[in-house]
C-alpha positions, 0 to 999 in steps of 0.5 A: 489529506488531499493533494494540496496537502500531501504536497504541502508535506513533502515538498519536494523530498529533499528535507527527506533525501528523496526525489518527490515526483507526483502524478496527480489521476483524473480519475482512479486508474488503480495500482498498475495505472497510476504507475502506468500515470506515473512512467514519465518521471520515473523513466530516469529512475535507477529505482522507486517507492511508490506508496498509496497516499491514505497509506501511514506505515514505519516500514524500512523502505530499506529492507525493500531494495535488498538482493535484485529483485525488479519488483517487490511488494510488502502485503499484509495478512487480510484482516477481515472487517467483520465478526466471524460466526463459527458453527456446528456441523449441524448449523448451531452457533458454538461461538464469535469472533469478533475481526480475524486476521484471515489466512490471506496476504494482500496488498498493504499500498507498499 
Protein backbone atom coordinates (compact mmCIF):
# COMPACT_ATOMS: atom_id res chain seq x y z
CA UNK A 1 0.00 0.00 0.00
CA UNK A 2 1.51 3.34 -0.94
CA UNK A 3 1.00 6.57 1.00
CA UNK A 4 -1.89 7.77 -1.14
CA UNK A 5 -3.80 4.53 -0.61
CA UNK A 6 -3.17 4.77 3.15
CA UNK A 7 -4.40 8.37 3.31
CA UNK A 8 -7.48 7.47 1.26
CA UNK A 9 -8.31 4.52 3.53
CA UNK A 10 -7.83 6.33 6.88
CA UNK A 11 -8.59 9.94 5.94
CA UNK A 12 -9.00 12.23 8.94
CA UNK A 13 -9.74 9.23 11.17
CA UNK A 14 -13.13 10.65 12.16
CA UNK A 15 -15.10 7.64 10.92
CA UNK A 16 -12.99 5.52 13.29
CA UNK A 17 -13.46 7.90 16.24
CA UNK A 18 -9.86 9.18 16.18
CA UNK A 19 -7.87 12.10 14.75
CA UNK A 20 -5.47 11.06 12.02
CA UNK A 21 -2.27 12.96 11.29
CA UNK A 22 0.31 12.15 8.65
CA UNK A 23 4.01 12.84 8.69
CA UNK A 24 5.70 11.81 5.45
CA UNK A 25 9.46 11.26 5.47
CA UNK A 26 11.52 12.49 2.52
CA UNK A 27 14.09 9.88 3.54
CA UNK A 28 13.84 7.02 6.08
CA UNK A 29 14.47 8.35 9.62
CA UNK A 30 13.91 5.20 11.71
CA UNK A 31 11.25 5.00 14.42
CA UNK A 32 12.70 7.70 16.69
CA UNK A 33 13.41 10.03 13.78
CA UNK A 34 9.89 9.58 12.43
CA UNK A 35 8.39 10.52 15.81
CA UNK A 36 10.68 13.53 16.04
CA UNK A 37 9.59 14.50 12.52
CA UNK A 38 5.93 14.38 13.66
CA UNK A 39 6.56 16.29 16.90
CA UNK A 40 4.75 19.42 15.69
CA UNK A 41 1.62 17.40 14.91
CA UNK A 42 1.59 15.74 18.34
CA UNK A 43 2.65 18.64 20.58
CA UNK A 44 -0.87 19.48 21.77
CA UNK A 45 -2.20 15.92 22.06
CA UNK A 46 -2.68 14.19 25.42
CA UNK A 47 -1.60 10.84 24.01
CA UNK A 48 -1.05 9.18 20.66
CA UNK A 49 -0.68 5.77 19.04
CA UNK A 50 2.01 5.19 16.45
CA UNK A 51 1.78 2.25 14.08
CA UNK A 52 4.21 1.41 11.30
CA UNK A 53 2.30 1.70 8.02
CA UNK A 54 3.24 -1.83 6.96
CA UNK A 55 1.70 -3.41 10.10
CA UNK A 56 -1.68 -5.12 10.10
CA UNK A 57 -2.80 -5.95 13.62
CA UNK A 58 -5.85 -6.72 15.72
CA UNK A 59 -4.12 -5.35 18.82
CA UNK A 60 -6.60 -3.86 21.29
CA UNK A 61 -5.00 -0.41 21.58
CA UNK A 62 -7.05 0.51 24.67
CA UNK A 63 -4.87 -1.77 26.83
CA UNK A 64 -1.84 0.33 25.91
CA UNK A 65 -3.26 3.40 27.67
CA UNK A 66 -4.06 1.72 31.00
CA UNK A 67 -2.03 2.87 33.99
CA UNK A 68 0.24 5.88 34.21
CA UNK A 69 3.08 4.95 31.85
CA UNK A 70 4.62 7.68 29.73
CA UNK A 71 5.32 5.23 26.91
CA UNK A 72 4.36 1.71 25.94
CA UNK A 73 5.57 -0.60 23.17
CA UNK A 74 4.10 -3.84 21.92
CA UNK A 75 6.92 -6.40 21.70
CA UNK A 76 6.54 -9.78 19.97
CA UNK A 77 8.69 -12.90 20.11
CA UNK A 78 11.33 -13.00 17.38
CA UNK A 79 10.81 -15.72 14.81
CA UNK A 80 13.92 -16.81 12.96
CA UNK A 81 13.74 -16.01 9.24
CA UNK A 82 15.72 -19.20 8.59
CA UNK A 83 15.62 -22.84 9.53
CA UNK A 84 18.03 -23.77 12.34
CA UNK A 85 20.43 -26.72 12.28
CA UNK A 86 20.88 -28.68 15.52
CA UNK A 87 24.33 -30.20 15.90
CA UNK A 88 25.86 -32.60 18.40
CA UNK A 89 29.03 -31.96 20.42
CA UNK A 90 31.10 -33.55 17.66
CA UNK A 91 29.40 -31.34 15.05
CA UNK A 92 27.18 -33.99 13.52
CA UNK A 93 23.77 -32.86 12.31
CA UNK A 94 21.09 -33.96 14.80
CA UNK A 95 18.15 -32.26 13.16
CA UNK A 96 16.51 -29.20 11.71
CA UNK A 97 13.99 -26.81 13.20
CA UNK A 98 12.15 -24.73 10.61
CA UNK A 99 12.01 -21.00 11.54
CA UNK A 100 11.76 -21.42 15.32
CA UNK A 101 10.71 -18.75 17.80
CA UNK A 102 13.89 -17.36 19.38
CA UNK A 103 14.48 -16.23 22.98
CA UNK A 104 14.37 -12.53 22.04
CA UNK A 105 11.63 -9.93 21.86
CA UNK A 106 11.43 -7.33 19.08
CA UNK A 107 9.47 -4.14 18.51
CA UNK A 108 6.20 -4.99 16.73
CA UNK A 109 5.89 -1.51 15.25
CA UNK A 110 3.07 -0.41 17.57
